[in-house]
C-alpha positions as CSV (number, residue, x, y, z in Angstrom):
1,M,0.0,0.0,0.0
2,H,1.4,3.4,-1.1
3,Y,-0.2,5.6,1.6
4,A,1.2,8.8,0.2
5,D,-0.3,8.1,-3.2
6,K,-3.7,7.5,-1.7
7,L,-3.5,10.9,0.1
8,D,-2.5,12.5,-3.2
9,E,-5.5,10.9,-4.9
10,A,-7.9,12.1,-2.2
11,L,-6.6,15.7,-2.2
12,N,-6.5,15.8,-6.0
13,R,-10.2,14.9,-6.2
14,L,-11.0,17.9,-4.1
15,H,-8.8,20.1,-6.4
16,E,-10.5,18.7,-9.5
17,E,-14.0,19.3,-8.2
18,G,-13.1,22.9,-7.1
19,R,-13.8,21.9,-3.4
20,Y,-10.3,22.1,-1.9
21,R,-10.5,24.4,1.1
22,T,-7.9,27.0,1.7
23,F,-7.3,28.9,4.9
24,I,-6.9,32.7,4.8
25,D,-4.4,34.0,7.3
26,I,-6.1,37.0,8.9
27,E,-5.4,39.1,12.0
28,R,-8.4,40.6,13.7
29,Q,-7.7,44.1,15.1
30,K,-9.3,45.1,18.4
31,G,-11.6,48.0,18.0
32,Q,-11.6,47.7,14.2
33,F,-14.0,44.8,13.5
34,P,-15.1,43.9,10.9
35,H,-11.8,45.1,9.4
36,A,-8.8,42.9,9.6
37,V,-5.3,42.4,8.1
38,W,-4.8,39.6,5.5
39,R,-1.3,38.2,5.5
40,K,-0.5,36.7,2.1
41,P,1.9,33.8,1.7
42,D,4.5,36.2,0.2
43,G,4.6,38.1,3.5
44,S,2.6,41.1,2.3
45,E,-0.2,42.6,4.3
46,H,-3.6,43.9,3.0
47,N,-6.5,45.5,4.8
48,I,-9.7,43.6,4.4
49,T,-13.3,43.5,5.5
50,V,-14.6,40.3,7.0
51,W,-18.1,39.4,5.6
52,C,-18.3,35.8,6.7
53,G,-17.5,35.8,10.4
54,N,-19.6,34.3,13.1
55,D,-18.9,37.0,15.6
56,Y,-22.3,38.3,14.6
57,L,-22.5,41.3,16.9
58,G,-18.8,42.1,17.3
59,M,-18.8,41.0,21.0
60,G,-15.3,39.6,20.6
61,Q,-14.0,43.1,20.9
62,H,-16.5,44.5,23.5
63,P,-14.9,46.3,26.4
64,A,-17.0,44.4,29.0
65,V,-15.9,41.1,27.6
66,L,-12.2,42.0,27.4
67,A,-12.2,43.5,30.9
68,A,-13.7,40.3,32.3
69,M,-11.1,38.2,30.5
70,H,-8.2,40.3,31.7
71,E,-9.5,40.1,35.3
72,A,-9.7,36.3,35.2
73,L,-6.4,35.9,33.4
74,D,-4.6,38.1,36.0
75,A,-6.4,36.3,38.8
76,T,-6.0,32.6,37.7
77,G,-3.5,32.3,34.9
78,A,-4.0,30.7,31.5
79,G,-5.5,27.2,31.6
80,S,-8.1,25.5,33.8
81,G,-5.7,22.8,34.9
82,G,-7.9,19.8,34.3
83,T,-11.2,18.3,33.4
84,R,-14.3,19.6,35.2
85,N,-14.1,16.6,37.5
86,I,-10.4,16.9,38.3
87,S,-9.6,20.5,39.4
88,G,-11.0,22.1,36.2
89,T,-14.2,23.7,37.7
90,T,-13.7,27.3,38.9
91,V,-16.0,30.1,40.0
92,Y,-15.9,31.4,36.4
93,H,-17.3,28.1,35.0
94,K,-20.1,28.0,37.6
95,R,-20.9,31.7,37.0
96,L,-21.2,31.1,33.3
97,E,-23.5,28.1,33.7
98,A,-25.7,30.1,36.1
99,E,-25.9,32.9,33.5
100,L,-26.9,30.4,30.8
101,A,-29.5,28.7,32.9
102,D,-31.0,32.1,33.7
103,L,-30.8,33.1,30.0
104,H,-33.0,30.1,28.9
105,R,-35.1,30.0,32.1
106,K,-34.0,26.5,32.8
107,E,-32.9,24.9,36.1
108,A,-29.4,24.2,34.9
109,A,-26.8,24.5,32.1
110,L,-23.8,22.4,31.3
111,L,-20.7,23.9,29.7
112,F,-18.7,22.2,26.9
113,T,-15.6,23.3,25.0
114,S,-17.7,23.8,21.8
115,A,-21.3,23.6,20.6
116,Y,-20.2,20.8,18.3
117,I,-19.0,18.8,21.3
118,A,-22.2,19.7,23.3
119,N,-24.4,18.3,20.5
120,D,-22.2,15.2,19.8
121,A,-21.8,14.3,23.5
122,T,-25.4,14.9,24.5
123,L,-27.1,13.2,21.6
124,S,-24.7,10.2,21.8
125,T,-25.4,9.9,25.5
126,L,-29.2,10.1,25.7
127,P,-29.8,6.4,24.7
128,K,-27.8,5.4,27.7
129,L,-30.2,7.3,29.9
130,F,-33.4,6.3,28.0
131,P,-32.9,2.7,26.8
132,G,-34.6,2.1,23.4
133,L,-34.7,5.8,22.6
134,I,-35.6,6.7,19.0
135,I,-34.2,10.1,17.8
136,Y,-36.1,11.8,15.0
137,S,-33.6,14.1,13.3
138,D,-34.2,16.8,10.7
139,A,-32.4,16.0,7.4
140,L,-30.6,19.3,7.5
141,N,-29.3,19.2,11.1
142,H,-25.8,20.3,11.7
143,A,-22.9,17.7,11.3
144,S,-22.4,17.7,15.1
145,M,-26.0,16.5,15.6
146,I,-25.7,14.0,12.8
147,E,-22.5,12.6,14.4
148,G,-24.1,12.4,17.9
149,V,-27.1,10.6,16.6
150,R,-25.0,8.2,14.5
151,R,-22.6,7.3,17.3
152,N,-25.2,6.6,20.0
153,G,-26.0,3.2,18.7
154,G,-29.7,3.7,19.1
155,A,-32.6,3.9,16.6
156,K,-32.9,7.0,14.4
157,R,-35.4,8.3,12.0
158,I,-34.5,11.1,9.5
159,F,-37.5,13.4,8.6
160,R,-37.4,15.6,5.5
161,H,-36.3,19.1,6.3
162,N,-39.1,21.0,8.2
163,D,-41.6,18.5,6.9
164,L,-44.1,18.1,9.7
165,D,-46.3,15.6,7.8
166,H,-43.3,13.3,7.4
167,L,-42.3,13.7,11.0
168,R,-45.8,12.8,12.1
169,E,-45.8,9.8,9.8
170,L,-42.5,8.5,11.4
171,L,-43.7,9.2,14.9
172,A,-47.0,7.4,14.4
173,A,-45.3,4.3,12.9
174,D,-43.3,3.6,16.1
175,D,-44.4,2.0,19.4
176,P,-46.2,4.6,21.5
177,D,-44.4,3.3,24.6
178,T,-40.9,3.7,23.1
179,P,-39.0,6.8,24.4
180,K,-38.6,9.4,21.7
181,L,-36.7,12.6,21.1
182,I,-37.1,15.2,18.2
183,A,-33.8,17.0,17.3
184,F,-33.9,20.1,15.1
185,E,-32.6,23.6,14.8
186,S,-34.1,27.0,15.2
187,I,-32.1,28.6,12.4
188,Y,-30.4,26.5,9.7
189,S,-27.1,28.1,9.0
190,M,-26.7,27.5,5.3
191,D,-30.1,28.8,4.1
192,G,-31.0,30.9,7.1
193,D,-34.5,29.4,7.4
194,F,-36.4,28.8,10.7
195,G,-37.5,25.5,12.2
196,P,-41.2,25.2,12.9
197,I,-40.7,25.1,16.7
198,E,-44.3,25.4,17.9
199,A,-45.6,22.7,15.5
200,I,-42.8,20.3,16.5
201,C,-43.5,20.9,20.2
202,D,-47.2,20.1,19.4
203,L,-46.1,16.8,17.8
204,A,-43.8,16.1,20.7
205,D,-46.7,16.5,23.2
206,E,-49.0,14.4,21.1
207,F,-46.5,11.5,20.8
208,G,-44.8,11.8,24.2
209,A,-41.4,12.9,22.8
210,L,-38.6,15.0,24.3
211,T,-37.5,18.1,22.3
212,Y,-33.9,19.0,21.5
213,I,-33.2,22.3,19.7
214,D,-29.9,23.7,18.4
215,E,-30.1,27.5,18.8
216,V,-26.4,28.1,17.8
217,H,-27.2,30.7,15.1
218,A,-29.8,32.4,17.2
219,V,-28.6,32.9,20.8
220,G,-27.6,36.4,21.5
221,M,-29.5,37.7,18.5
222,Y,-33.2,36.8,18.9
223,G,-35.6,37.2,21.7
224,P,-36.0,39.9,24.3
225,R,-32.8,38.8,26.2
226,G,-31.1,37.0,23.3
227,A,-32.0,33.5,24.3
228,G,-32.9,32.6,20.7
229,V,-35.9,32.0,18.5
230,A,-37.7,29.9,21.1
231,E,-37.6,32.8,23.5
232,R,-38.8,35.2,20.7
233,D,-41.7,33.0,20.0
234,G,-42.5,32.3,23.7
235,L,-41.7,28.6,23.4
236,M,-38.6,28.1,25.6
237,G,-40.7,26.3,28.3
238,R,-41.7,23.7,25.8
239,I,-38.2,22.7,24.9
240,D,-36.5,20.0,27.0
241,I,-32.9,20.6,25.9
242,I,-31.5,23.7,24.4
243,N,-28.1,23.7,22.7
244,G,-26.2,27.0,22.2
245,T,-22.8,28.4,21.4
246,L,-20.5,31.0,23.0
247,A,-18.4,31.4,19.8
248,K,-20.8,33.2,17.5
249,A,-22.9,36.1,18.8
250,Y,-21.2,36.0,22.2
251,G,-17.9,36.4,20.5
252,V,-15.8,34.1,22.7
253,M,-15.6,30.2,22.7
254,G,-17.5,27.2,24.1
255,G,-20.9,25.5,23.9
256,Y,-23.5,24.4,26.3
257,I,-26.9,22.7,26.9
258,A,-29.6,24.2,29.1
259,A,-32.2,21.8,30.6
260,S,-33.6,20.5,33.8
261,A,-31.2,20.0,36.7
262,K,-31.6,16.2,36.4
263,M,-31.0,16.2,32.7
264,C,-27.8,18.2,33.0
265,D,-26.6,16.1,36.0
266,A,-27.2,12.9,34.0
267,I,-25.3,14.2,30.9
268,R,-22.5,15.4,33.2
269,S,-22.2,12.0,34.7
270,Y,-22.4,9.8,31.6
271,A,-21.1,11.8,28.6
272,P,-17.5,10.9,27.8
273,G,-17.2,14.1,25.7
274,F,-17.8,16.1,28.9
275,I,-16.1,13.8,31.4
276,F,-12.7,13.4,29.7
277,T,-12.2,16.9,28.2
278,T,-10.1,19.7,29.8
279,S,-12.5,22.5,30.7
280,L,-12.4,25.9,29.1
281,P,-9.8,28.4,30.4
282,P,-11.2,30.5,33.2
283,A,-10.6,33.7,31.2
284,V,-12.7,32.4,28.3
285,A,-15.5,31.4,30.7
286,A,-15.3,34.9,32.3
287,G,-15.5,36.6,28.9
288,A,-18.4,34.5,27.8
289,A,-20.3,35.2,31.1
290,A,-19.8,38.9,30.6
291,S,-21.0,38.7,27.0
292,V,-24.2,36.8,27.9
293,A,-25.0,39.2,30.8
294,H,-24.5,42.2,28.5
295,L,-26.6,40.9,25.7
296,K,-29.5,40.1,28.0
297,K,-29.9,43.9,28.3
298,D,-28.7,45.2,24.9
299,Q,-31.7,45.0,22.6
300,S,-30.4,48.0,20.5
301,L,-27.5,45.8,19.2
302,R,-29.9,43.1,18.1
303,D,-32.1,45.7,16.4
304,Q,-29.2,47.2,14.5
305,H,-28.0,43.7,13.5
306,Q,-31.4,42.9,12.0
307,L,-31.5,46.3,10.2
308,Q,-28.1,45.8,8.6
309,A,-29.2,42.4,7.4
310,R,-32.4,43.8,5.9
311,I,-30.5,46.6,4.1
312,L,-28.0,44.2,2.6
313,K,-30.7,41.8,1.4
314,M,-32.6,44.6,-0.2
315,R,-29.5,45.9,-2.0
316,L,-28.5,42.5,-3.3
317,K,-32.0,41.8,-4.5
318,G,-31.9,45.1,-6.3
319,L,-29.1,43.7,-8.4
320,G,-31.2,40.7,-9.3
321,L,-28.9,38.3,-7.5
322,P,-30.2,34.9,-6.4
323,I,-30.2,35.4,-2.7
324,V,-32.0,33.1,-0.2
325,D,-34.2,35.2,2.2
326,H,-36.0,33.4,5.0
327,G,-36.1,36.5,7.2
328,S,-33.0,35.7,9.3
329,H,-29.7,37.4,9.4
330,I,-28.0,34.9,7.2
331,I,-27.7,35.9,3.6
332,P,-26.7,33.2,1.1
333,V,-26.1,34.1,-2.6
334,I,-26.4,30.9,-4.7
335,V,-23.7,30.6,-7.3
336,G,-24.4,27.0,-8.2
337,D,-20.9,25.9,-9.2
338,P,-17.9,25.2,-7.0
339,V,-15.3,26.6,-9.4
340,H,-17.3,29.8,-9.9
341,T,-17.9,30.1,-6.2
342,K,-14.2,29.8,-5.4
343,Q,-13.3,32.1,-8.2
344,M,-15.7,34.8,-7.0
345,S,-14.4,34.4,-3.4
346,D,-10.8,34.8,-4.5
347,M,-11.5,37.8,-6.7
348,M,-13.5,39.5,-3.9
349,L,-10.5,39.2,-1.7
350,D,-7.8,40.1,-4.2
351,R,-9.6,42.9,-6.0
352,Y,-11.8,44.5,-3.3
353,G,-10.4,43.4,0.0
354,I,-13.6,41.6,0.9
355,Y,-13.4,38.3,2.6
356,V,-16.2,35.8,2.1
357,Q,-15.5,32.1,2.2
358,P,-17.0,29.8,-0.6
359,I,-19.5,27.3,0.7
360,N,-19.3,24.0,-1.3
361,Y,-20.4,20.4,-1.1
362,P,-20.6,18.6,1.4
363,T,-21.6,21.5,3.5
364,V,-24.4,22.3,1.0
365,P,-25.8,20.0,-1.7
366,R,-24.1,20.0,-5.1
367,G,-25.5,22.7,-7.4
368,T,-26.3,25.0,-4.5
369,E,-22.7,26.2,-3.9
370,R,-22.8,29.7,-2.5
371,L,-21.3,32.8,-0.9
372,R,-22.7,33.3,2.6
373,F,-22.7,36.8,4.0
374,T,-23.2,37.5,7.7
375,P,-23.6,41.3,8.3
376,S,-23.0,42.7,11.7
377,P,-24.1,46.0,13.4
378,V,-20.8,47.5,12.5
379,H,-20.9,46.7,8.8
380,G,-21.8,50.3,7.9
381,P,-23.0,52.1,4.7
382,Q,-19.4,52.2,3.3
383,E,-18.8,48.5,3.8
384,I,-22.2,47.6,2.3
385,D,-21.7,50.0,-0.7
386,K,-18.3,48.4,-1.5
387,L,-19.7,44.8,-1.2
388,V,-22.7,45.6,-3.5
389,Q,-20.4,47.2,-6.1
390,A,-18.1,44.2,-6.0
391,M,-20.9,41.7,-6.4
392,D,-22.4,43.6,-9.3
393,E,-19.1,43.7,-11.2
394,L,-17.9,40.2,-10.4
395,W,-21.2,38.5,-11.2
396,A,-21.0,39.9,-14.8
397,H,-17.3,39.1,-15.0
398,C,-17.9,35.5,-14.1
399,A,-20.7,35.4,-16.8
400,L,-23.3,34.2,-14.3
401,N,-26.9,34.4,-15.5
402,R,-28.9,36.3,-12.9
403,A,-32.3,35.7,-14.3
404,E,-31.6,31.9,-14.8
405,L,-30.2,31.5,-11.3
406,S,-33.1,33.5,-9.8
407,A,-35.7,31.3,-11.5
């Protein structure tokens, strides 16, 4: 076996299909977000504007967050020193979990190193707690949810995306006495569409199922205190387990679940992904807690964020570009070809200093390759004007048919 040859074959396939991923070396600048410095391989530096970041509200540079992190760093040092069970639980971790439980109006919250791990660890552990559990998973759930469901060794049912009739059909076909859980998202990150939360909760009540929602792309940004779409719609009390992240709107790092005290205690006690992982550094936990606490009170930042998203969508629609608009802050522009998508991304960066990463298969289905824009409250009129001008010029340059793609 020539192992190096096999690696070459695998990588060459990605190059040939236009799906090879490249990392852009950027340096964020405190106080300048969404502007950053792009360091090219030749050593040169270029000023760019980031249009594809997940720091949706710019909280990664907020003074309250930075002050909390400095205080914790000076007080405790760099790392946590261990797993949560072995010396890695500090006052900062407990404070953050209390903030998150309060945010979601739940009895408890459990902190993980990322939302990916929180999804994977929780969903793979639940069948240990509920023997025979069947998980009903939306077809477009995030890879972390898919992996957790796949690894748990239990039964699973995949229902067509947001298809309530199909979900009902699957639920009705199984033994009424079998434990069940419906796993879905509030906002699906690639199209920016919303999950039908209330209708899924109604089905869960009817069939005696638990509910598990991923609010990763909603926490901090939706609801009166930023608890997500379920809070916005007055449905948090009907959700059994809420998954969220601290690495997007909250601008730091980490993930969590919020649920009943018993549920969090059971996951804490049985999930290897929690038990055997070093806990977040105290400074990170402190910064996240400060961010959550701040955004509970800052509705103006959420309002400005939604306004900027509406403005950008309106401007791109005015060009006749094929954008997907489900009313959320996520703005995908469908290019439909991996080579063209990568070409447009490269030209946006090289010619205009605009950084937007191409989104290709397997993240999205073939034929729906896209550029995905995530405006923030600090993407102002100048940044939007420059982006719209670049998209207008490059769409024509790449010979993409607007009318055909919009059809």
